[in-house]
py3Dmol code that shows the C-alpha trace and the ligand (Angstrom):
import py3Dmol

protein = """\
ATOM      1  CA  UNK A   1       7.338 -19.621   0.646  1.00  0.00           C
ATOM      2  CA  UNK A   2       4.725 -19.672   3.155  1.00  0.00           C
ATOM      3  CA  UNK A   3       1.229 -21.013   2.108  1.00  0.00           C
ATOM      4  CA  UNK A   4      -1.488 -19.099   3.856  1.00  0.00           C
ATOM      5  CA  UNK A   5      -4.750 -20.445   5.351  1.00  0.00           C
ATOM      6  CA  UNK A   6      -6.887 -17.878   3.525  1.00  0.00           C
ATOM      7  CA  UNK A   7      -7.949 -16.820   0.049  1.00  0.00           C
ATOM      8  CA  UNK A   8      -6.294 -13.509   0.103  1.00  0.00           C
ATOM      9  CA  UNK A   9      -3.626 -12.785  -2.692  1.00  0.00           C
ATOM     10  CA  UNK A  10      -0.467 -11.398  -0.924  1.00  0.00           C
ATOM     11  CA  UNK A  11       0.517  -7.929  -2.374  1.00  0.00           C
ATOM     12  CA  UNK A  12       3.927  -6.541  -2.166  1.00  0.00           C
ATOM     13  CA  UNK A  13       3.868  -2.862  -3.062  1.00  0.00           C
ATOM     14  CA  UNK A  14       7.022  -0.676  -3.455  1.00  0.00           C
ATOM     15  CA  UNK A  15       6.512   3.013  -2.484  1.00  0.00           C
ATOM     16  CA  UNK A  16       9.359   4.844  -4.159  1.00  0.00           C
ATOM     17  CA  UNK A  17       8.608   8.140  -2.692  1.00  0.00           C
ATOM     18  CA  UNK A  18      10.170  10.798  -4.259  1.00  0.00           C
ATOM     19  CA  UNK A  19      12.952   8.841  -6.000  1.00  0.00           C
ATOM     20  CA  UNK A  20      13.830   7.734  -9.424  1.00  0.00           C
ATOM     21  CA  UNK A  21      13.426   9.863 -12.559  1.00  0.00           C
ATOM     22  CA  UNK A  22      11.690   8.105 -15.507  1.00  0.00           C
ATOM     23  CA  UNK A  23      14.982   6.761 -16.952  1.00  0.00           C
ATOM     24  CA  UNK A  24      15.787   5.286 -13.598  1.00  0.00           C
ATOM     25  CA  UNK A  25      12.480   3.902 -13.241  1.00  0.00           C
ATOM     26  CA  UNK A  26      12.835   1.955 -16.335  1.00  0.00           C
ATOM     27  CA  UNK A  27      16.151   0.611 -15.570  1.00  0.00           C
ATOM     28  CA  UNK A  28      15.052  -0.458 -12.137  1.00  0.00           C
ATOM     29  CA  UNK A  29      11.919  -2.059 -13.080  1.00  0.00           C
ATOM     30  CA  UNK A  30      13.482  -3.929 -16.026  1.00  0.00           C
ATOM     31  CA  UNK A  31      16.085  -5.313 -13.467  1.00  0.00           C
ATOM     32  CA  UNK A  32      13.445  -6.259 -11.169  1.00  0.00           C
ATOM     33  CA  UNK A  33      11.414  -8.123 -13.959  1.00  0.00           C
ATOM     34  CA  UNK A  34      14.634 -10.137 -14.767  1.00  0.00           C
ATOM     35  CA  UNK A  35      14.554 -11.378 -11.440  1.00  0.00           C
ATOM     36  CA  UNK A  36      11.067 -12.409 -11.211  1.00  0.00           C
ATOM     37  CA  UNK A  37       9.333 -15.205 -13.063  1.00  0.00           C
ATOM     38  CA  UNK A  38       5.982 -16.596 -13.685  1.00  0.00           C
ATOM     39  CA  UNK A  39       5.695 -18.456 -10.207  1.00  0.00           C
ATOM     40  CA  UNK A  40       6.334 -15.364  -8.435  1.00  0.00           C
ATOM     41  CA  UNK A  41       3.449 -13.541 -10.103  1.00  0.00           C
ATOM     42  CA  UNK A  42       1.217 -16.483  -9.312  1.00  0.00           C
ATOM     43  CA  UNK A  43       1.824 -16.167  -5.546  1.00  0.00           C
ATOM     44  CA  UNK A  44       2.196 -12.504  -5.189  1.00  0.00           C
ATOM     45  CA  UNK A  45       0.718  -9.268  -6.662  1.00  0.00           C
ATOM     46  CA  UNK A  46       3.650  -7.122  -7.337  1.00  0.00           C
ATOM     47  CA  UNK A  47       3.068  -3.320  -7.369  1.00  0.00           C
ATOM     48  CA  UNK A  48       5.255  -0.414  -8.018  1.00  0.00           C
ATOM     49  CA  UNK A  49       4.357   3.190  -6.847  1.00  0.00           C
ATOM     50  CA  UNK A  50       6.635   5.491  -8.485  1.00  0.00           C
ATOM     51  CA  UNK A  51       6.416   9.453  -8.730  1.00  0.00           C
ATOM     52  CA  UNK A  52       3.787  10.488 -11.161  1.00  0.00           C
ATOM     53  CA  UNK A  53       6.398  11.485 -13.803  1.00  0.00           C
ATOM     54  CA  UNK A  54       7.422   7.881 -14.198  1.00  0.00           C
ATOM     55  CA  UNK A  55       3.970   6.381 -14.706  1.00  0.00           C
ATOM     56  CA  UNK A  56       3.540   6.796 -18.338  1.00  0.00           C
ATOM     57  CA  UNK A  57       6.916   5.257 -19.080  1.00  0.00           C
ATOM     58  CA  UNK A  58       6.519   2.458 -16.853  1.00  0.00           C
ATOM     59  CA  UNK A  59       2.977   1.696 -18.273  1.00  0.00           C
ATOM     60  CA  UNK A  60       4.291   1.703 -21.851  1.00  0.00           C
ATOM     61  CA  UNK A  61       7.253  -0.736 -20.798  1.00  0.00           C
ATOM     62  CA  UNK A  62       5.146  -3.042 -18.540  1.00  0.00           C
ATOM     63  CA  UNK A  63       2.553  -3.225 -21.542  1.00  0.00           C
ATOM     64  CA  UNK A  64       5.204  -3.786 -24.276  1.00  0.00           C
ATOM     65  CA  UNK A  65       7.022  -6.368 -22.343  1.00  0.00           C
ATOM     66  CA  UNK A  66       4.184  -7.928 -21.069  1.00  0.00           C
ATOM     67  CA  UNK A  67       5.314  -7.797 -17.327  1.00  0.00           C
ATOM     68  CA  UNK A  68       2.563  -8.726 -14.992  1.00  0.00           C
ATOM     69  CA  UNK A  69       3.418  -5.906 -12.253  1.00  0.00           C
ATOM     70  CA  UNK A  70       0.862  -3.488 -11.320  1.00  0.00           C
ATOM     71  CA  UNK A  71       1.168   0.235 -11.197  1.00  0.00           C
ATOM     72  CA  UNK A  72       0.381   2.290  -8.134  1.00  0.00           C
ATOM     73  CA  UNK A  73       0.367   6.160  -7.367  1.00  0.00           C
ATOM     74  CA  UNK A  74       1.328   7.629  -4.246  1.00  0.00           C
ATOM     75  CA  UNK A  75      -1.390  10.161  -3.999  1.00  0.00           C
ATOM     76  CA  UNK A  76      -4.113  11.911  -5.912  1.00  0.00           C
ATOM     77  CA  UNK A  77      -6.695  14.743  -5.626  1.00  0.00           C
ATOM     78  CA  UNK A  78     -10.232  13.984  -5.078  1.00  0.00           C
ATOM     79  CA  UNK A  79     -11.805  16.079  -7.702  1.00  0.00           C
ATOM     80  CA  UNK A  80     -12.260  15.074 -11.263  1.00  0.00           C
ATOM     81  CA  UNK A  81     -10.941  18.074 -12.803  1.00  0.00           C
ATOM     82  CA  UNK A  82     -10.650  21.890 -12.399  1.00  0.00           C
ATOM     83  CA  UNK A  83      -8.822  24.692 -11.284  1.00  0.00           C
ATOM     84  CA  UNK A  84      -6.320  22.784  -8.691  1.00  0.00           C
ATOM     85  CA  UNK A  85      -2.914  23.844  -9.771  1.00  0.00           C
ATOM     86  CA  UNK A  86      -0.364  21.020  -9.110  1.00  0.00           C
ATOM     87  CA  UNK A  87      -2.870  18.401  -8.559  1.00  0.00           C
ATOM     88  CA  UNK A  88      -3.421  15.021 -10.279  1.00  0.00           C
ATOM     89  CA  UNK A  89      -6.966  13.663 -10.652  1.00  0.00           C
ATOM     90  CA  UNK A  90      -7.922  10.011 -10.124  1.00  0.00           C
ATOM     91  CA  UNK A  91      -9.285   9.840 -13.718  1.00  0.00           C
ATOM     92  CA  UNK A  92      -5.894  10.761 -15.129  1.00  0.00           C
ATOM     93  CA  UNK A  93      -4.378   7.760 -13.207  1.00  0.00           C
ATOM     94  CA  UNK A  94      -6.948   5.307 -14.157  1.00  0.00           C
ATOM     95  CA  UNK A  95      -6.148   6.390 -17.859  1.00  0.00           C
ATOM     96  CA  UNK A  96      -2.552   5.075 -17.404  1.00  0.00           C
ATOM     97  CA  UNK A  97      -3.669   1.778 -16.031  1.00  0.00           C
ATOM     98  CA  UNK A  98      -2.879   2.625 -12.433  1.00  0.00           C
ATOM     99  CA  UNK A  99      -4.526   0.023 -10.335  1.00  0.00           C
ATOM    100  CA  UNK A 100      -3.631   1.123  -6.861  1.00  0.00           C
ATOM    101  CA  UNK A 101      -3.463   4.465  -5.160  1.00  0.00           C
ATOM    102  CA  UNK A 102      -1.707   5.048  -1.972  1.00  0.00           C
ATOM    103  CA  UNK A 103      -3.915   7.338   0.148  1.00  0.00           C
ATOM    104  CA  UNK A 104      -3.116   9.077   3.407  1.00  0.00           C
ATOM    105  CA  UNK A 105       0.472   7.998   3.769  1.00  0.00           C
ATOM    106  CA  UNK A 106       1.891   9.361   7.058  1.00  0.00           C
ATOM    107  CA  UNK A 107       4.141  11.491   5.144  1.00  0.00           C
ATOM    108  CA  UNK A 108       1.133  13.012   3.464  1.00  0.00           C
ATOM    109  CA  UNK A 109      -0.534  13.472   6.681  1.00  0.00           C
ATOM    110  CA  UNK A 110       2.292  14.892   8.705  1.00  0.00           C
ATOM    111  CA  UNK A 111       4.236  17.020   5.853  1.00  0.00           C
ATOM    112  CA  UNK A 112       1.247  18.045   3.616  1.00  0.00           C
ATOM    113  CA  UNK A 113      -1.308  18.404   6.403  1.00  0.00           C
ATOM    114  CA  UNK A 114      -3.704  15.689   5.048  1.00  0.00           C
ATOM    115  CA  UNK A 115      -6.586  14.907   7.493  1.00  0.00           C
ATOM    116  CA  UNK A 116      -9.007  11.908   8.021  1.00  0.00           C
ATOM    117  CA  UNK A 117     -11.461  13.970   5.987  1.00  0.00           C
ATOM    118  CA  UNK A 118      -9.406  14.587   3.052  1.00  0.00           C
ATOM    119  CA  UNK A 119      -8.409  10.925   3.159  1.00  0.00           C
ATOM    120  CA  UNK A 120     -11.758   9.810   3.064  1.00  0.00           C
ATOM    121  CA  UNK A 121     -12.613  11.978   0.065  1.00  0.00           C
ATOM    122  CA  UNK A 122      -9.538  10.417  -1.856  1.00  0.00           C
ATOM    123  CA  UNK A 123     -10.674   6.973  -0.905  1.00  0.00           C
ATOM    124  CA  UNK A 124     -13.916   7.599  -2.474  1.00  0.00           C
ATOM    125  CA  UNK A 125     -12.509   9.216  -5.513  1.00  0.00           C
ATOM    126  CA  UNK A 126     -10.017   6.354  -6.314  1.00  0.00           C
ATOM    127  CA  UNK A 127     -13.017   3.983  -5.915  1.00  0.00           C
ATOM    128  CA  UNK A 128     -15.144   5.812  -8.257  1.00  0.00           C
ATOM    129  CA  UNK A 129     -12.455   5.260 -10.982  1.00  0.00           C
ATOM    130  CA  UNK A 130     -12.379   1.540 -10.190  1.00  0.00           C
ATOM    131  CA  UNK A 131      -9.030   1.720  -8.882  1.00  0.00           C
ATOM    132  CA  UNK A 132      -7.891   0.301  -5.409  1.00  0.00           C
ATOM    133  CA  UNK A 133      -7.009   2.569  -2.293  1.00  0.00           C
ATOM    134  CA  UNK A 134      -4.197   1.448  -0.404  1.00  0.00           C
ATOM    135  CA  UNK A 135      -5.339   3.336   2.686  1.00  0.00           C
ATOM    136  CA  UNK A 136      -2.491   4.030   5.195  1.00  0.00           C
ATOM    137  CA  UNK A 137      -2.953   3.974   9.006  1.00  0.00           C
ATOM    138  CA  UNK A 138      -0.787   4.084  12.029  1.00  0.00           C
ATOM    139  CA  UNK A 139       0.456   5.693  15.289  1.00  0.00           C
ATOM    140  CA  UNK A 140       3.205   7.798  16.304  1.00  0.00           C
ATOM    141  CA  UNK A 141       5.673   6.546  18.867  1.00  0.00           C
ATOM    142  CA  UNK A 142       4.283   8.820  21.486  1.00  0.00           C
ATOM    143  CA  UNK A 143       0.843   7.418  20.895  1.00  0.00           C
ATOM    144  CA  UNK A 144       2.051   3.768  21.190  1.00  0.00           C
ATOM    145  CA  UNK A 145       3.904   4.581  24.477  1.00  0.00           C
ATOM    146  CA  UNK A 146       0.829   6.150  25.856  1.00  0.00           C
ATOM    147  CA  UNK A 147      -1.176   2.997  25.114  1.00  0.00           C
ATOM    148  CA  UNK A 148      -3.229   5.072  22.401  1.00  0.00           C
ATOM    149  CA  UNK A 149      -2.244   3.079  19.184  1.00  0.00           C
ATOM    150  CA  UNK A 150      -5.361   1.011  18.818  1.00  0.00           C
ATOM    151  CA  UNK A 151      -7.697   3.872  19.405  1.00  0.00           C
ATOM    152  CA  UNK A 152      -5.608   6.082  16.782  1.00  0.00           C
ATOM    153  CA  UNK A 153      -5.939   3.258  14.178  1.00  0.00           C
ATOM    154  CA  UNK A 154      -9.531   2.679  14.954  1.00  0.00           C
ATOM    155  CA  UNK A 155     -10.358   6.379  14.420  1.00  0.00           C
ATOM    156  CA  UNK A 156      -8.245   6.413  11.009  1.00  0.00           C
ATOM    157  CA  UNK A 157     -10.348   3.502   9.927  1.00  0.00           C
ATOM    158  CA  UNK A 158     -13.842   4.851  10.928  1.00  0.00           C
ATOM    159  CA  UNK A 159     -13.024   8.073   9.372  1.00  0.00           C
ATOM    160  CA  UNK A 160     -11.230   6.911   6.234  1.00  0.00           C
ATOM    161  CA  UNK A 161     -13.985   4.372   5.262  1.00  0.00           C
ATOM    162  CA  UNK A 162     -16.979   6.592   6.123  1.00  0.00           C
ATOM    163  CA  UNK A 163     -19.620   6.388   3.505  1.00  0.00           C
ATOM    164  CA  UNK A 164     -17.627   3.498   1.581  1.00  0.00           C
ATOM    165  CA  UNK A 165     -19.849   0.629   0.673  1.00  0.00           C
ATOM    166  CA  UNK A 166     -19.233  -2.965   2.182  1.00  0.00           C
ATOM    167  CA  UNK A 167     -18.593  -4.200  -1.417  1.00  0.00           C
ATOM    168  CA  UNK A 168     -15.956  -1.561  -1.835  1.00  0.00           C
ATOM    169  CA  UNK A 169     -14.472  -2.126   1.506  1.00  0.00           C
ATOM    170  CA  UNK A 170     -13.856  -5.750   0.762  1.00  0.00           C
ATOM    171  CA  UNK A 171     -11.607  -5.004  -2.311  1.00  0.00           C
ATOM    172  CA  UNK A 172      -9.490  -2.389  -0.240  1.00  0.00           C
ATOM    173  CA  UNK A 173      -6.036  -2.650   0.880  1.00  0.00           C
ATOM    174  CA  UNK A 174      -5.147  -1.164   4.346  1.00  0.00           C
ATOM    175  CA  UNK A 175      -1.477  -0.544   5.163  1.00  0.00           C
ATOM    176  CA  UNK A 176      -0.610  -0.656   8.762  1.00  0.00           C
ATOM    177  CA  UNK A 177       2.495   1.715   9.108  1.00  0.00           C
ATOM    178  CA  UNK A 178       3.535   2.640  12.510  1.00  0.00           C
ATOM    179  CA  UNK A 179       5.193   6.080  11.973  1.00  0.00           C
ATOM    180  CA  UNK A 180       8.145   5.276  14.258  1.00  0.00           C
ATOM    181  CA  UNK A 181       9.127   2.315  12.088  1.00  0.00           C
ATOM    182  CA  UNK A 182       9.045   4.195   8.623  1.00  0.00           C
ATOM    183  CA  UNK A 183      12.580   4.879   7.304  1.00  0.00           C
ATOM    184  CA  UNK A 184      14.185   4.366  10.713  1.00  0.00           C
ATOM    185  CA  UNK A 185      15.554   0.736  10.371  1.00  0.00           C
ATOM    186  CA  UNK A 186      13.095   0.005  13.454  1.00  0.00           C
ATOM    187  CA  UNK A 187      10.388  -2.582  12.635  1.00  0.00           C
ATOM    188  CA  UNK A 188       7.373  -3.324  14.918  1.00  0.00           C
ATOM    189  CA  UNK A 189       7.886  -6.708  16.377  1.00  0.00           C
ATOM    190  CA  UNK A 190       6.252  -9.538  14.424  1.00  0.00           C
ATOM    191  CA  UNK A 191       3.884  -9.883  17.265  1.00  0.00           C
ATOM    192  CA  UNK A 192       2.961  -6.368  17.430  1.00  0.00           C
ATOM    193  CA  UNK A 193       2.625  -6.038  13.863  1.00  0.00           C
ATOM    194  CA  UNK A 194       0.211  -9.257  13.688  1.00  0.00           C
ATOM    195  CA  UNK A 195      -1.746  -7.943  16.767  1.00  0.00           C
ATOM    196  CA  UNK A 196      -2.357  -4.504  15.086  1.00  0.00           C
ATOM    197  CA  UNK A 197      -3.209  -6.068  11.657  1.00  0.00           C
ATOM    198  CA  UNK A 198      -5.783  -8.528  13.531  1.00  0.00           C
ATOM    199  CA  UNK A 199      -7.323  -5.498  15.355  1.00  0.00           C
ATOM    200  CA  UNK A 200      -7.498  -3.730  11.943  1.00  0.00           C
ATOM    201  CA  UNK A 201      -9.535  -6.714  10.734  1.00  0.00           C
ATOM    202  CA  UNK A 202     -11.751  -6.739  13.735  1.00  0.00           C
ATOM    203  CA  UNK A 203     -12.485  -2.972  13.250  1.00  0.00           C
ATOM    204  CA  UNK A 204     -13.285  -3.623   9.646  1.00  0.00           C
ATOM    205  CA  UNK A 205     -15.628  -6.374  10.635  1.00  0.00           C
ATOM    206  CA  UNK A 206     -17.468  -3.954  12.944  1.00  0.00           C
ATOM    207  CA  UNK A 207     -17.697  -1.433  10.115  1.00  0.00           C
ATOM    208  CA  UNK A 208     -18.567  -3.611   7.092  1.00  0.00           C
ATOM    209  CA  UNK A 209     -19.070  -7.248   8.404  1.00  0.00           C
ATOM    210  CA  UNK A 210     -17.184 -10.443   8.422  1.00  0.00           C
ATOM    211  CA  UNK A 211     -17.134 -10.950   4.549  1.00  0.00           C
ATOM    212  CA  UNK A 212     -15.454  -7.636   3.957  1.00  0.00           C
ATOM    213  CA  UNK A 213     -13.188  -8.021   6.750  1.00  0.00           C
ATOM    214  CA  UNK A 214     -12.055 -11.551   5.365  1.00  0.00           C
ATOM    215  CA  UNK A 215     -11.565 -10.423   1.895  1.00  0.00           C
ATOM    216  CA  UNK A 216      -9.683  -6.984   2.604  1.00  0.00           C
ATOM    217  CA  UNK A 217      -6.049  -7.276   2.441  1.00  0.00           C
ATOM    218  CA  UNK A 218      -3.733  -5.771   5.361  1.00  0.00           C
ATOM    219  CA  UNK A 219      -0.240  -4.750   4.655  1.00  0.00           C
ATOM    220  CA  UNK A 220       2.623  -3.951   7.051  1.00  0.00           C
ATOM    221  CA  UNK A 221       4.904  -1.171   6.278  1.00  0.00           C
ATOM    222  CA  UNK A 222       7.901   0.481   8.017  1.00  0.00           C
ATOM    223  CA  UNK A 223      11.320  -0.809   7.405  1.00  0.00           C
ATOM    224  CA  UNK A 224      10.512  -4.102   5.626  1.00  0.00           C
ATOM    225  CA  UNK A 225      13.622  -5.770   4.266  1.00  0.00           C
ATOM    226  CA  UNK A 226      14.469  -9.213   2.766  1.00  0.00           C
ATOM    227  CA  UNK A 227      15.488 -10.362   6.380  1.00  0.00           C
ATOM    228  CA  UNK A 228      12.315  -9.504   7.928  1.00  0.00           C
ATOM    229  CA  UNK A 229       9.519 -10.239   5.325  1.00  0.00           C
ATOM    230  CA  UNK A 230       9.495 -13.847   5.873  1.00  0.00           C
ATOM    231  CA  UNK A 231       8.234 -13.739   9.431  1.00  0.00           C
ATOM    232  CA  UNK A 232       5.875 -10.980   8.705  1.00  0.00           C
ATOM    233  CA  UNK A 233       4.343 -12.801   5.959  1.00  0.00           C
ATOM    234  CA  UNK A 234       3.983 -15.999   8.117  1.00  0.00           C
ATOM    235  CA  UNK A 235       1.553 -13.856  10.340  1.00  0.00           C
ATOM    236  CA  UNK A 236      -2.186 -14.856   9.890  1.00  0.00           C
ATOM    237  CA  UNK A 237      -3.475 -11.165   9.258  1.00  0.00           C
ATOM    238  CA  UNK A 238      -0.568  -9.799   7.445  1.00  0.00           C
ATOM    239  CA  UNK A 239      -1.267 -10.100   3.604  1.00  0.00           C
ATOM    240  CA  UNK A 240       1.620  -8.081   2.275  1.00  0.00           C
ATOM    241  CA  UNK A 241       4.028  -5.216   2.714  1.00  0.00           C
ATOM    242  CA  UNK A 242       4.191  -1.548   1.693  1.00  0.00           C
ATOM    243  CA  UNK A 243       7.937  -1.286   1.142  1.00  0.00           C
ATOM    244  CA  UNK A 244       9.781   2.065   1.054  1.00  0.00           C
ATOM    245  CA  UNK A 245      13.446   2.332   1.086  1.00  0.00           C
ATOM    246  CA  UNK A 246      14.174  -1.262   0.203  1.00  0.00           C
ATOM    247  CA  UNK A 247      12.024  -1.238  -2.855  1.00  0.00           C
ATOM    248  CA  UNK A 248      14.421   1.250  -4.446  1.00  0.00           C
ATOM    249  CA  UNK A 249      17.110  -1.532  -4.945  1.00  0.00           C
ATOM    250  CA  UNK A 250      15.588  -4.296  -7.504  1.00  0.00           C
ATOM    251  CA  UNK A 251      17.635  -7.135  -5.812  1.00  0.00           C
ATOM    252  CA  UNK A 252      16.202  -6.311  -2.360  1.00  0.00           C
ATOM    253  CA  UNK A 253      12.743  -5.864  -3.723  1.00  0.00           C
ATOM    254  CA  UNK A 254      12.871  -9.130  -5.635  1.00  0.00           C
ATOM    255  CA  UNK A 255      13.845 -10.774  -2.383  1.00  0.00           C
ATOM    256  CA  UNK A 256      11.009  -9.202  -0.488  1.00  0.00           C
ATOM    257  CA  UNK A 257       8.751 -10.355  -3.273  1.00  0.00           C
ATOM    258  CA  UNK A 258       9.881 -13.870  -2.597  1.00  0.00           C
ATOM    259  CA  UNK A 259       9.444 -13.340   1.074  1.00  0.00           C
ATOM    260  CA  UNK A 260      13.120 -13.356   1.620  1.00  0.00           C
TER     261      UNK A 260
END
"""
ligand_1 = """\
9
PGA
P 10.220 2.254 4.711
O 9.105 3.109 4.295
O 10.149 0.841 4.275
O 11.458 2.950 4.151
O 10.218 2.177 6.203
C 7.593 2.449 4.240
C 6.652 3.355 3.872
O 6.674 4.472 4.165
O 5.755 2.976 3.148
"""
view = py3Dmol.view(width=600, height=400)
view.addModel(protein, "pdb")
view.setStyle({"model": 0}, {"cartoon": {"style": "trace"}})
view.addModel(ligand_1, "xyz")
view.setStyle({"model": 1}, {"stick": {}})
view.zoomTo()
view.show()
């Protein structure tokens, strides 16, 4: 396991997307917990982001079995309550001991039309309930090939963090997920991933100062697997991973938590 030269606790989060009903969720999480021990949790914060319908079952199980994994949600609405058919509020998630909420995942932006403005509202709403947003940013392949990757990510950060206090920014997680690497088996090269994560930290420094930039954690996401997590985690500015496909399998996910 790599020892990092900073105080940031590594964070590995599994984004199950629309997979695993609540029975499967319990089985998979139990299997995962059998493979992890105290030392793993001392080195890495382990987060499971299941579908909404699994949250209550997992909360009960983690609590009863005293499993030190954190729960995350994949999305939420920004209002506290009201006539918003089909939406889930941040307060409802906080009541279920949800600690993290993924905000602005590229699938939400591309399939469900979320914009930088709605993402910003959600970031603030999540913070209001003392949960931590995992703010997703990342460029398309066309944007990267046209040399516009940094500009895209910088704009997403400025808009996503507008009006958020420096103190709150310091606690955030940003997930850099190049869209062309999600679910494609194509990972960004370690050099490109590190370069963009360093760029993100620099941008956050401009927005919120050195202290916030040094304490904020940055994840890489996009086809993370047991075979590539080690080299990603060895990078100075990569503090963790947001893992999609490989998080569905408890054996693979346990290896990722152990950095391979
Ligand atoms: P993937 O998904 O690991 O399946 O590429 C990552 C994500 O979308 O968070």
